[in-house]
N, C-alpha and C positions, 0 to 999 in steps of 0.2 A: 097137298098143301090146299088150304082154302084162303080165300081173301074177300074183302067186303065189296069187291067190284067184279064185273063180268069178264074182264081181260086180265092177263098175267101181270104180276108185280113188275114195275119198271117199264111196262108198256102203257104210254099215256093215251092209248086209244088210237083210232085212225086219224091221220093228218090228211089235210086236203091234198097234198102232193103225193099221197100214198107212201111216204117214207115212214119207216118205223123208228120210234124213239125207245125201242126196248133196250135194256141194259142187262148184261150178264150178271148172275148172282156172284156176290163176293164169296171166295172160298171160306170154308169154316175156320181156317187159320188166320183169316183177316188180311193175308198177304195176297196182293194181286200183281200180276206181271203186265207191264205195258211196253210199248216201244221204247220208252226211255230207260235210263239206268235206275237200278234200285237205289233207294235212299234209306237212310238210318231211321229208326223210329224216332218220333218226337219225344223230347224229355217230358216225362209226367211223374207224378208222386209214386213212391215205392209201392203203394197199395193198388196201383193200376199198371196195365200193360199196354203198350201200343205197337202198332206196326204200320208201315207206310209202303207205298210203292211209287213207281217212277214219277219223274217230273216232266216227262215228254207230253206230246199233244194227246195221248191216249187216255184210257181210264186210270184214274188214281184213287186209291183207297186208304183209308186208315181205320183202325179199330181201337177202342178203349174199353177195358173191362173194369167193372166196379166192385170187384171181390173184396168184401169187408171194408169198403171205403166210406168215409163220411164227408159231407160237403159236396155230394155228387153234382149238384146243379152248377156251382162255379167251376168244378173240375171239368164238367162237360163243356161249358162255355169257353174255358181257356184252351182246352183240347181243340175244339172247333176253330177257334180264333187262330191257333198255330197252323191249322190245316189251310184255313183261308189265306194266310200269309204265304205258306209254302206254295200254293196253287195260284198265286197272283190276284186273288180277290181283294186283298189288303196289301199295302195301303191303297185306299181308294183315290183315284184321281178325280172323279166327279161326284156330285151330290147323289146321282143315280146309283153309282157303284157302292158308295158308302151305304146308301139305304138298302141295297140288295144284300150286303154283308150283315147289316144289323138285322134284317129279316131272318137270315139263316140263324143267327145267334139267339134270336127270340123264339123261333120254332124249336131249337134244341132245348132251350129252357123249358118251354111249355111240355114237350114230350117227356123229358126227364122228370120234371115235377109231377106229371100226371101218373108215371111210374111209381114215384115216391108216395103219392097219396091214395092211389087206387090199386096198386099191384105189389105191394111189399118192397118197392124199390126196383131200380133198373139192374140188369145183369150186364149189359153191354151197349155200347154206342158204335155204330158203323157209319162212316161218312164216306161217300164216293162221289167223284167229280168226273163227268164225262159229257163232252159237247156242250159246255156251258150250263149244265144241269147238276145241281147238288142234291144228292139223295141221302137223307138222314133216316137211320134205322135204330130204334131203341127197343131192345128185347127185355122181357120180364117174365115172371112166372105166374102173373095174374090171369084170372079167368074171365074178367069183365070185358065189356066191349066198349071202347071209347066212342062217344058220339057227341056232337055239339049240342049244347043244351038248347031245346026249343020249347017256347019262344025264348030267343035271345033278349035279355034284359040288361042293357048297358049300364044302367045305374046300380045294379045289384052286385054286391061283392062275390067274387068266386064264380066258378063255372064258365069262364071265358076262354079257357085253354084250347079246346078243340074248335071253337069258333074262330079264334085267332089263326090257328093252323089251317083251317078250311079257307080263310080269306087270304092269307099270304102265299098259299102254296099252289103249284100247278096241279097237283093231285096228292092224295094221301090215302092210306088204307091200312088194313090189319091182315097179317099173315099168320095162320096157325098151321103146325105141322101134326098130323094125325100121330097119336102115340107119344107126343112130346108135350110136356107141361109148358104153359105160357103161350106167348104170342110175340110178334115183332110189328110194332107200329112204325110205319115209314111215311115219309113226306118228301116231296120233290119241289125244289125252288130253282127258278132260272135266273141267269145273270142278265143284267140290262143290256140292251142292244148296243 
């Protein structure tokens, strides 16, 4: 696999305490086991499939496929909102918690929109939550490399998606697997303290 950064996906680099923020990859089935009990998939339209894992304090994951789906951006936002409710990010008790949840929804919208505009649409959305970090991954079959437009011109329409992702996220990048068409664009956001 290749990525746009020098350390592995899920690893936010060295931390001052020496602790690792690495997260394990989500299995290809989209189902992950945690210390909690397994839960049923969130309801989604018939054109998509979903899977979820436990509600315990460990890693939680959900997957949405976009096979022959239309309206994928609102579908992705609704799916993500359901995950945020299931994982306790919503309903938000404070303004900071509400802002963190809205940031997650905005980043999902931007990643899925970019896949629609520049990569013939998304194939799949994976969402994982572990240790107060939400990781979003949107896979597509595109060959392009997403990058924030530079210089960023706030008054100009369009071209703000990856700039927004860069500003709101702890980290983001692109993963390619040799011999497999397409890529996974991922982004990680943290919960408020």
